[in-house]
N, C-alpha and C positions, 0 to 999 in steps of 0.2 A: 207764830212759826207754825206752818203747814206740815203735815204727817209727813209727807216726804221727806221735807227738808229735816226735821225731825230723826226719820228713821235712818238718813243718811248720817246722821253726827251721832247716832248709837252705833251702827255697824261700826263708823271710824274709831271712834272710843274702844269699841271690844276689840279690833285687831291691834289698835296700836296699845293697850294695856297687856296684850296677850305677848305684843314681843318683846315689852318691857318686862314681862313676866321669865320670858324663855332665856333672853338676858341676865336675870336675876338668880336662876335657877337652872344652868344648864346641865349640871351633873345631875338633878332628878329628871330635867324633860328628857338627857338621854336615856335613862333608864325604861320611862314611862315609856321614849319611842321602841326601844328594843323590846318592853315586854308586848305591847301590840304589834310590831311586827313577827312577834317567836307564835304570837296567836294564831296572824294571819297566813303564815308559811306552815307552820303546825298541824291545826285543825281545819281552820276555814277553805284554804284552798285547796287541799285533797278532799276536804268534803263535797264541795260546790261543785266543782271542773268534770267530773264524769258525769254529774245529774244535767250539767249546763249543755254539755256535746252532744250526749243522749236525747235529751228536746229539742235539739237543733235540727237532729238525724231525722226523729218523730217526725217534727211539723213539715220536712222536708218532703219525707216520704210519703204526707196523708196520714200518717196515723192518727195526729190529732182532730183530723176533719172525722174520719170515723168516728174516733170517739166521739166526738160533737155530736153526731146525727145520735149515736145510741144512747147517752145521757142529757138528751134532750128533752125528753118526756118527764128529766126528774127532775135537774137544775133551772128550768123556767117555772114551772111552777111554785117551788118552793124558793128560790133567793132569786128568780126572777133575772137568770143572766142566761146564757146559752151553753149548749152543753159540752162545748170546749172548754167550759170551765169549770168543769170535773175533773177533768186534766190536769187545769193550772191547779187545781186545788189539793189534787193527788201529789203531783211535783213537789208544791210548796211545803207539804207539810214531812213526805219524804225527806227533805233535803235540808230544810228551814230558812232564816232569813238569807237574805230576799230576794230567795227564788223565784216567789210568788207576784213581785212585781217585776222581775224582768221577765217572763215567760204572759203575764197580762199586759204589759206594754209591747210585745213582740205580736199578740192578738190580737192589740189595736191598732197598729201598724199596719198588718195584714186585712184590718176592717173586716177582722170576726167580729169584733166589738162594736158597739157603738160605745160614746164617749161615757152615756150614764152606765150603761152595761159593765162598762172598763172601771168605773170606778166604782162601784159594788164591788164588784171580784175582786179588786187590788183591797180591797177593804177587810177580806176575810182568809184571804188567801198566802197569807205571811203569818206562819207559825213557826217555833220552834220545834226542832226535828225530835223525835224521839229518844235518837242516841244522844243527843246534849243533856234531855231533862232526864235521863235514866243512868248514863254513865258520867256526867258531868257533873249535875247538881243533885243526884241522891246519892251516888256511890264516890264521886269524888270529893263533895262537899260534906254533903249530912252523916257518909258511911252507912246508910238508910235506905235500901230498897225499895222499902211500903213507902215512902214518902213520894220516890220517884210515880208510883200508880196513881198518889193522890195528885199529884201534882201534874200528870199527865192530864188524869181525866177533866180536871178541873180548867187546865188550861184550853183541850178539844173541845170540849163541852160550850166553854165560855166565846171559842171562836166561833163554833154555831149559831149560836147566839146573836152575834156579831152580825153576821150573815143574814139571818131571818130580819134583824134588825136594819139593816140596809137597803134590806128588800125595797125600803119604803123610800129611798134614797132618788131626789130626782123625778119623783110620782109625778107631779104638777108640771117639769119641762119634756117629759116626753109627748112625742107626735105618736099619731095615731098609728103610722107604721111601726114604732119602735115594741109597740103594745101586741107582738106577735103573741099569735096562741101557740100551745105547744103540740106539736105534731105527734101524731103515733109514730110510734117505733116501728121500724124497716129495716132489716138487717140486709135486703137488698140495696135499697138506697147507702147506706151504708157503704157496702162494699162500689157503690157505682161513684161515690164521692172518692174514698180511698185511691180508687184506681185512676178516674180524671184528673186528681191532685199530683198523683206521680209522672202521667203524661207531663203534666203543663209544666214541672221541674225540669228546663234545660240543663244544667249543671250538671256534669258528669260527678261520678262518685265522688272522686277523688279532691275533687275542687270544692262539694259539697261539706266534704270530711274537713279539711283546711278553713270553709269559709266558718265552722262548727268550733273549730280551735281557737282561730284568732278572735272568734265575737265572743268566746268565751273567757278568753283568758282575760282580753281590755277590760271587761266589765270586774271581773276577779282583781286585777288591779286597783283599778278604781275602789275597789269593793276595801284594799286592803291599805289606800292613801286616807280613808275615812276611821280605818278602825285604827292606826296611829295616832289621828289628829286626837283624835278623840279618848285617848288613851292620854295621852300630853295632855289637854286639856282637861281632863277630870285633876291629872295630877295637879296640876297648878293651882285649881281652887281648891285644892284641900291644903296647898301650902299657903294660902292665902286666908288662907280661913271662910271663905266666901262657903264653902258645905257645910261647915260647921254652925257659921250662921242660920243657913235655912233650916239645917238642922235642929236648931234651938227653937224656931218658930216651930215646926211640925212637931216637935215634943207635945204643944200645948193639944195640937188635935189628938195625938196619939192616947196621952192620959183621957181626953174624951172618950175615946174609944174602946178604953181601958186595955191599950197594948202598950209594952214595954217603949219606954223612950230611948234605949239602946238602939235601935232598931230605926231612928229616926234619919241619920247620917251615914248608915247603911240601902237604904232608901233613896237619899240624894243621890248617893253614886251610883245605882240602881240605875235611875234617871239617864243618865247619858250611856252608862256599859252595862250591858246585864249582867256576863261574867263578873265581873267585878264585885257588882252589888251582889250577884247570889252570895258568893264566898265570905264575903264581910258580913252577909246578913246571918250565915249558917255558925259564923265565927262567936257570934254575942250569946251572953248570957239570958237572952229573954226564953219564956217557954215556946216550945215545939210548936205548936198550932199559929201562935203569932210569927213564927220563923215561916212559915208555910203561906201564910195572908200573904204575907209584904213577900218571897220571892213570886208567889203566882201574879203580881199587881207587875213586880219586873219585867215577867216572863212574857205575860201581855201587853206591856206598854212599849216594852223591845228596844226601848233608850234610845235615847237622841243620836247615837253612832248608825245606828240599822234605821233609823229612821231619817238620816240625811242619805245614806246609801239610795235609799229607796225613792225621795225626792229628784236623786240626780239622774237615778233609771228615768223617772217620769217626766223628767224634763224633754226630752226627745219625744214626748207627745203630747195630745191636747188633755189629757188626765190631770185634775188638779189634786195636789198634795192634801187640801184643808180636810177632804172626806175623808182618807186615812190616818190622817190623824187625830179627827175626833172619833172614828173606831176604834185607835189604840187606848184609847183613855176608857172606853166603854167595857173593850178588851179587858184592859187590868183589873175592872171594877166588877165586870163578871166572875172572873176568874178567880178572885179574891171571894165572891161571895160564895161560887161553889165550893174551895177550897175548907170553909164556915162549914157550909152545910153538909159537906161529905166526910169532915173529919173524922165525928163517930162512925155512920156504917162504913167507913173503907180501912182506914187506921184503928180507931179503938176496939172495935169487935173484933176486927181481925187479930190483934195483937191478944185479946183476951180467948178467942177462940183457940189461935195457936198454943198457947201457954198452957189450955186444960186439957190438950191433943196430943198422943204421941208422935203424931202423922203430923207434918206439916202441912199447913193448908197453903193451895196456890201454889204449889212445887215450879208453877210455869212460871210464876214471877221473879221467885229467886233464881231459876234457870236464865230466865231473858235479862236481869239485872247483870248476871255474871258474864253472859255473852254480851251485851252494851260497855260492862269497862272492859272487857277484852278487847272487844273492835275497837272501844277506845284508844284504849293505851297503844294500840299497831299503828293508828291511826297517827297518833301524837309521836309515836317513836319513828314509821317510815313515811310522818307527813314533809319533812323537810326536803329529803331525797326525792320523792316524788315530784315537789315543785319546782325542783332546780331542773328535773327531768324534762319537766313539759313546757318551764322557759325557754330553755333549750333550744326544745322543739318549733317552739312561736318563733324563738328569732332567726331559725333555719327556713321555717314558711314566707317568713317577712324578708329574707335577703331574696329566696329564690326568687318570688314575684317582684321584687324590683329591678332585680337583672335583666325579668322578660319583659319587662314595660320599659 
């Protein structure tokens, strides 16, 4: 049997088994679907939509190209990507998964990136946002803001390491034209590029804003579909004991690494969906260091749910998904290693110093954790209202355009 035929049989078998499981466990599937939908319209949609719309406007007005000229001397030597990569990196970090992939795909479609540069950029610009790490994981799941600092440092340092590693990606396939040296910074060049881009944009402001809203919501609808699908899939795999089987196999590796075998099943769940995996990990009776290491890997790997979203976004371009997947494995590994390295200097020493002092150490950490928790709670409270209003606006825009046509 050829590889192509084997793949056909494998995919057909998987989809068939999933359909049978849906019929066998209708109630559990429905509840998992509702959980995925609840996460999407409470957290994901209201968190990402403003960033998506603003980024589209920044691109249209030429601000991104301005930033690209300014950051070219930094991004090119370090990560071997154009200066616009700095904008993608910042927006991806601030808004979280899978914003980096969306912005990278947009830059590639506008030919501001080569194929190899886009594959490098997308590999390290997809990360979890600080609000999720501090508000949801550290405070919400662990009830400990200091864990948030440790997880955030391990996550973002690991992300930088992935960027440094991926700078060597595609070295042998680049042409001489692509091996462009970083140019000297010139603020006048940046302003000239900004002005020229704005003049080249022929759409009126209303049309540009409408396009930004429709494009962003279409992407978020796709993301919502993947979240619901993988929420159901994760639940079905648990019900048919596939998760337990892989967890049993993984427990052998955990014993070798001196990690609690209780963490094996949460890790398997986290490979599919980061929120569920992080929550299950925090609820085990394993030691805190082991939990932090596992959650760090889960956040770095970002789960098959997010990876499927990225694959769907990249499918509109010639950017390959394989380098992104490899980068996620290394990000999870790097984040876990840094969590272990930083455990004593960041968490243990900080707690010991605070217990001996009457003055709280790093009060800003507690304030930031409180702020993150408050903001996260507000997003989850008012998120559904924001989502419904945004979808209504989206429907109005589509209806008006259909009548105009």
